[in-house]
N, C-alpha and C positions, 0 to 999 in steps of 0.2 A: 381722547374724549378729556376732559378737563374730570377730576376723580369726580364718582360720583352726578355728573354733569346734571344727567335730568333722573326726571323718578324713574322712570322705568329701568333705569340701571339701579338704580339706589340699592346698595348691598339688602336694606332690610327689606324694601320692596319686596323683591324676588323671591326672601324669603318666605314671604307669605304664598299661601298657596291659592291659586286661583282659581276661585271658585264659580266658574261660567255662571251658574243661574243665579246665584246670588249676585254676581257682579250684573248681568241682565235683568234682575229685581230692581235692585238700587235703583240703575239710571231709568227703568220707568217709574215708578215710584216718582224720583224728582220731575220729570220730562210732565207727568200728569198734572203735580203743585204747580209746575211753572208753567204749563199751557192755563190753567185757571187761574193762576196771578196773572198774565196778560190779557185774558179773556174779561177779567173784572177790576181792572189797572186801574180803571180810571173811580172806581166805587171807590176803590182801597185810597187814590188818595186825599180821600175826603177821611182817611180813619188811618193814621201814620201808624197809630200803634200794631193795627193788621197788617197793614202794609210790609211792613218793618219784621213784623213777627213771623209771615209768610216768609219772604223771599228769605232772612234770612235763616230762616229754616231747613229751605231748601239748598242753599249759597253752603253750608254746614254738614247739609246729607250728604252732595254731591261734590264738595270740597276735601272735606274735613281731611283726607289721606295728604293733599299739595301743603294744607296749611302743615302737618301738624311733620310731615317732610322736612318745610321748611325751615320749621323751630327748632328738630332735631337740628339738621345739618348748620346752622346759624350756633347754633350750642360749639358745636363740632368745631367750629371753624374754617366751614365752608358756607360762603353766604353767596357768592354768585351760580346760582345754579338753574334751572327751570322754574323747582322751586318755587322760587324765591320772587322769580320776576312774576309768575303765574298768581300769587299771594301781591304785592306790592299792586300789582294792576287792577285786582279783583279790588281789595280793599280800597283802592282809592278812585273806583269808580261808585263804590257806597259810598264814600265820603261827600262825592259830587252830587249825591242823591245820584248816578245811577242805575238803580236796583237789577230791572231785570236784565241789562245786561251783564254786570258784574255773575247773578247766575247763570244765565244763557251762555258765558264765557267757561266757568266749570262744569256744566252739563255737556256740551260739545266736547269740550276738555276731556270727559270722563269717556263719551260717545269714543273720541280717537283714541283714547287709550286702552281701551276694547277692546278694538281690532287690531289695534297695534300687538297686544298682548297675544291676542290669537296668533296674528301672523309668529309673534316670538315663540312661540310654545311649538306651533309648527316647525317652523326650524330648528329648535333643539331635539325636539322628537327624532327629527330626521338626520340629526347625528349622534342620541340617545339609541337611536334603533337597535344598532350593535349589545345594548347591554340584554339588549331579549337573548343574545347568543348565550349569558350567563346561566349555566345549568344551574336546576334549583334539584336535582339532585344525581345520586348513583347507585346502582345496582351490584353492592358489592356479594361476592360471593364468600361465604366464610362455612366450612367443616362440612361443604354440599349444600347447603340453603344458601338462599338469596335474601340480603337486608336491604332496605333503601335507606341510603343513608346522607349524609350531608355531604358533596365532592370534596372538601377542604379535610371531611376526616379520613380519605381515603390515602394510602400510603401509598410507595414508587415499590413497585413486582407487584402488587397485589391485585387481583383480577376480576372485574366490572363484567356485567350481563345487560350486552345492549337490544333490547327488542324493537322491533320493528316500529316505527314513527318516532321513536325515542330520542334525543338529542344526546351525541355523545358528548358528556362530561367533563372527561379528561383527555390529555395525551398519550397514546400507546400502539402497541404492537395488535394486531390481533393473530390469536392465539385458536384460534375455530372458528369457522361459520366463512362464507362469502355473501357480498350482498353488495347493492349500490347504495353511495354515499353522496346526497343534496352535499354541497359544496358554496353554492350559492353568496349564504349570506354573511362568508369569509373572503369567496373570492369575486365576485361579482358573476362567475362564469354558471349559465344557466345548466350546461350539460351534465347529468348524474358522473357520478365517477364510483367505477367497479375494483371492490378490495377484498383479498383474497386474504388465506394463510403466511403473518408475518411481514403485509403492510400495515404502512403508520398508516396511522387515523389521528384526528385533531379535535380537541373537543371545540364544541360547536358547528359540527356536522350532525346531518340530519341520517338515523339508518332508516334506508326505504320499503331493501326487501326482504331479510333474512337476518336471522338472529344471529349476535355475535361475541365474540368472548375473546378480550380484549387484558392484556398486560401493559398495565399502566407504570410510561416511563419518566411522566414528569407530577410534582402534586402538583394544588390546584395553584399554588402563588407562581411557579414555575412555570404553567402551561402557558403556551403561545397565546389563547384567548384571553387570559388573566392580564399580561405586557399588551395584548392591543389595545382593550378596553379601558386599562391605564392611559397608554397615549391619547386617545380619543375623548377620555373625561380633560385630560390638559391641553388638548390638542389648541384653542381658542386662548389660553392666557399667553400664547407669544405674538406680538403683534406684531406686524405688515407696517411697513416703513409710512404706508399711505395713513395708519392711525394711528401713529406716532405726532404724525403731519401736523392731522387732525386734533391732539392733543394738547401738542403746543399751540396753536392758532384760537384753541377753546380759551385755554388761559389768558388771552388777553381780549379776546370777542367780549365775553357776559361784562367784562366790569366799564368798557368802553359802551355798550348798549346800556347802562345804568345811567351812567355819567352823561352821555346823550341824550337821555329822555328826561334828568335833570334840565339839560340845558333849555329843551325846549319847550319844559315847562314854566322856565323862569324869564327867559332871555327875553321873546315876543314882546309879551307884558310892558317888560322893562323899558326895552327899544322904541315900541312904537305905540302909538296914541291910537284909541281907538279899539285895542284889544287885548280880550280879559282872561283874568287866570285861570277861571272855569275851562275854556274852549281849548287853552294851550296844554292847561292841567289833562283833562281830555284826551289827546294828540299825543302826549308822552306815553300814557297810559297804554295805546292803541299800537307806539312803539313796540314798549315793554312784551306786549302780548304775540306781537308778527317777529321779534327778534327771538323770539325764544330756540334756541339750539335742537330740540330734539333730533329733527328729521335726520341732521348731521351726527347725534349723541349716536343714535340708535340704528339708521340707515347703513352705517357701515362696515361697524362690528357683523351686523346680520348679514351683510354681503359675503364678507369673509365668510363667516359660519356657515352661509346657506352653500359655499364653494367647496369647504372642506364634508359636508355633507355629502354637496352632490357626489367630489371625487369619491367617498367610501363607499353610498352605493355601487360606485362602478367597477370595485373592486381596487380603491388606489387608496391608503392613509396618508394622509396629510399632515405631517407633528407640530404643525403653526401655518396663521396664516403669515406671518414672515416669510415661509418658504414658496408660496402663492406667488407673492410678489417676484422672489428673485426666479423664479420660474421663467417668466414673463418676459427675462430678459436674457435667458441662454441664449448663445448661439452655436455653442459647440458642443455634444456628446460624446464622451469617450466612454467606452463597452471592455468589460473582460469579455473572454473570447468564451469557455467553459462552465456552461452551466447555466450561461446567459444569450449569448446570442448561440449558443449549440444546447443540445438536450442536456449533453453533459451524464447520459445513459451509457456508460462504457460496457463493448463489449471484447472480447479477443479474437482478431480474426485474422491472426497470420502470429506466428513463430515460424524464426529465422537459425540454426544451428550452425555454430563453431568451432573447431577446435577439437571434434571429435565430441561433443558433447552431442548427447540429442533432444528433441524436442519435448519428454515428457519429463526430463533432467531438469527441463530449463523450467519447465513451469511451477513443477514442485518447488524447487527453489525458491524461484519469486512469491508463488503460496505461501511459504513457511513463513520467508521473511515479512511479508506484509500483512500479517494476521494480527499484527496491532498496530494495522492503520485504516481510519475510517474515510479514507479518501474513496473519491467513489472508480478511481482505477486501482486502487489494491482490490477494491473489494469484485470488481471484475473479472481480475485476477483470480481470486481464492472462487469465483462463482464458474470460473470458466475449468479448475482444476477439478472441483466437484469429488473432490474425497475427503476424508475426514482427517485434521491436520491435529498431528500433537505438537501442542505449543509449548512443553518441555525441552524440548530437541532446538528452541531456537531461545540464544543467548545474549546479552551485552549486546540488545537493540540500541541505537540510536538514529535517528532522524536528522538529516543534513537539509536544514532549509532550505528549498529549490533546488534542490538535488533529487537528492533518492532515499534510501534506507542503507546504513550496512551492519551485520549483525553474524553473528557467531552461530552458523547452524551443524552440531554434531561436532562440534573444534574447530570448524574450518571455517575462513572471515568470508563472506555474502555479500555481496555489493547490489543494489537493485536501485536504479535510478536514470537519469536521462543523460546525456552527451558531457553536460557539464562535470558532471560526476564521474565517470570515467577520465576525465583531460585532468581534476584536481586531486584523483589515485594513481595517476599515471598509467592507465591501464592499456595497454597498446589494440586497437581494434584499428579495422580495415574501413569503415565507411562511418561515416558521422551523420551526413545529413540522409535523411530517411523523411520521404512523404506519410504524414500523420501521426497520432501522437503515440512515442514507442519508451517504451522501456529497458533498459540494457539490465544483460545481467552477468556479473565476473564472480569469478571464485578462484581465492588467495593469488588474487591479481590479473587471473586467465581470462578472459575474455570468452564467453561460454555463449554467446547472440543475443537477438533481442524478439520481445513481444510486440506484437502490433496493434494498437488499443483501436476501434473505429468511435467515430462521433459522430451526430448526426445535426444538420441545423434546424432549428425549431421553427416547426410547421408557418408562420408569422413572420420569420426574421426578416426576409426580403420585403415582405408589406411594409412592416415595420418601417425599415429606412428612408421605402418612398414616403411617407407618411410625413415623417421628423423634417422631410427635404420639403416636400408642400407648407410644410407649417411654419416654415421659415428658418430650422436648423441649417446654418453654410456650411458646417465644415462633422463630419463623423469620425472617430480613431477607433482602434480596436486595442489593447495593451492588453497580452498575453505570456506566461510563463511557460506556453506552450513553446517547439519549436518551430523555424521560420516555415518550411516548407507547412505546413499544417494552418500556420497562419495566413500565408497568405494563399491558400484555398478559399479557404472563409472570407476573406477579405474583398476578392478578385468575385468569388459567388454574391455578396451581398451590395456591391459597388461603396465599402468606403474608403475615403480618401487616403488615409496613412494608417498604420499599423507599425508595434515594435512588439519584438516576440523575445523569448525567454530570459524572462524579464522574473526578478524576487521581490516581492513585494514593495522592498525599499527602493526598489528601482520604478515599480510605478507611482509610487507618491513623486517623484523625481522629474521623472517624463510628464506625471501632471502637471506641477510647478511649472517646468517650463513651457506646455500649453499656455497655464493662465497670463505667466508672462507675456508672451509673444503675439497672443489673438487679443489680450487688453478687455477683454469682456469676463462674464457670467460663464461657467465651466461646469457640467453636471458628471458625476460620472456612474455609471449601472453596473453593478457586480451581485454577486450572488451569494455573498456572503463574509463566511470566516478570515480566509487571508485577504479576501478584499477591505478590512474593515480599516487597518489605515487610509489606504486611498479614499474610500466610504467620507470616513472623518475630514481630510484634507480638501476635498472638494466643495465649493460652493453651494451644490445641491450633493448632496448624495443619495442614490435612489437605488435601494436591495431589489433584485428582482426573483421571483418564485419564492420570498424566504419567508414564507408564515413559520415554518417551523423551525428557524436559526434565531437562535438567541441573540446570537452576538449583530447579525444583520438587521434585524429589527432596533434594536437598542441603540446602536451606529447610525445607521441611515438616517434622513430628514422626511423620507417621502419613504414608502412600502409596497411596493407593486403587488396585492396577497394571490395574483392568480400568476401563473405562467408563463403570461405571455407581454414580449416583447411592446406588441404595438400598444400595452397599454401606457406607456413614458408617451408617447403621442396626445392620449387621449388625457393623462395628467396635465399637460402643459396648455390644452386647447381649454379645459375646465380653470386654469389660471389667467389663463387670459381670459375669459370670458366674466371671470371674477373679476377683475380690474376694470374689466370695460365701464359692465354694471355699479363697481363701488363710484367710478367715475362720472357716472351718466347723475346719480345721484346725490353727488358732491353739486356738480352745477346747476342740477333743477334745485335744489335748494338755494341756493347760493342767487341764482338769478332772481326765483318767485319773491325771496324775500326781499333782494334790493329795489325791486318796484314798487313788494307793499310799503318797505320801508318809507319811499319817496309820495306814496300815495296819502301816506299816513300821516305824514309832517305837514299836508297841506291839507286835511283835513276831507280827502275826495274817501279815504276808506276810512271806515269806524270798526268799533271792537267785534261788531260780530264781522266782517271782514278779515278782521287779523286773526282770529280763532280758527277759521274756513280755513285761512292762507296754510300759518303752524300745524297744522292736523293733516289738513291738505295736501302738504307735501312731505311732510310722517309719510301718510300712509301710502302713497303715491312711490314713496324711495324703497316701504319696506315690500309691498306688491312687488314691486319692480325685484328687489335681493331675490327673491323666493322664485324666480323664474330659474337658477341655480339648483332650485331642488328635483326640478322635472326633467334634468336633461338635456 
């Protein structure tokens, strides 16, 4: 869209609060006076002062904003916009004594604008309904008393109380209490989630059944809901390629229309005998009204706006309309494994001891070394150990990315990691390939044995891959840091085309780039957060799975699936395709109707009445078509 091409898009115009009652009253008063003018039109002709007085009063009453915006934009150097077209057309009609038509154009224009603004506000509310998630207060416990304060005033590690029916104001961990929380506003999932002591809760969830005492883990500015709200508020600023195309076209369209109308007004009377200026000036004015670009200027961004809003209601946060466009071109999707296709909820399922070490010794050593790691595998080992750990026993902690951890436990060097770690440290061991996720343990270069960690596929993983195939995804690839056997089991169960295992984060980026080159089209990557940040950023579309609580995922990914459901990826692609389809429906509708009426107007078949109906009718039809995206 050319900058501020339309009255509805004008920045100043939008800043004015849309008062439905005031606007409706203004239209009603203008319409009544206009109808009276039409009824007594013959008598008013005999009294020009009364005729001009009445019609000009109604004209200014109904069209003052259009005239003011046109004047304001001319001063700013933006001449060729819809305000300019409408002003020139109606002032010209008044000049040739077509008062009722000039006034009628302005009134019908205001009626059309009224319905457009109603539809636009509905679309804005759809997206900004997430702003209702912003908590208004927090119940802070201070010296045994509960004080109602602003969430911004609560510090990390303070305790808040969330009563039944209240919205959780800040991210935190449950210290006391058990309840069910409604996460639908965040994730799009209607089934309540049960939370207990030590469970994580997020700002925006609604407490349903029991009082919770929550230890705050993030300030309000750093909370998940604040980051999501910021993304929602800025999502529409990133234009899709279709919008950029229309912007370029609009910069040429309006000047061409104005000069064409000028030629229509002047050339025929000069070249052909019997043709009068008043007839062709009228036709030129009709042409100006018909050619107003409102339908394109408003309906296209509204189509994308509706797509982003519709996706948000389904638990998919799209950071800009440009990513909706790219999603429609995706033919290959690359998945991370752990936490994306699998649950990422690890449990120790088996311990194999070697070289005289006991299973208890292996588990204890691994738990001690893993105390400083937040990785889910590390937490599963610590949980399996189940005893109090003296972290002072562990020194010289060093994490080797993609390999494991090296530390000193009571003066002895302990290595906990994968098979690559053992080979890198030249530790002799009997077995390299084990089916499942494996953590090897060694002390002073002596192999102790390994711990087998189990993980499960997500419930909807198989169905999600099937859905992706149905909607046109040609190739599904999996990249994982896990061993080959674990990767092969998952790939076989899901019917994945190909996989690559035992990858470091930089390896994933390299493989993704190779896929982009070999496939020759847009590629999406789906990951679950921190370790996948580099490849999420490198993909044509980065999709973060179940990453509502992951700062890195929310900031790096282009699309965030707010629930932990793989099938939501198909939902996102479906919304993107429907959005593109509706946007192009609007474009063709506007172009075809306007082209027909331009021809009719040029030959005098269409009058200014038909012109305004063509302009407003197409705009409203396109807008109401766009709002279908909000209904799902």
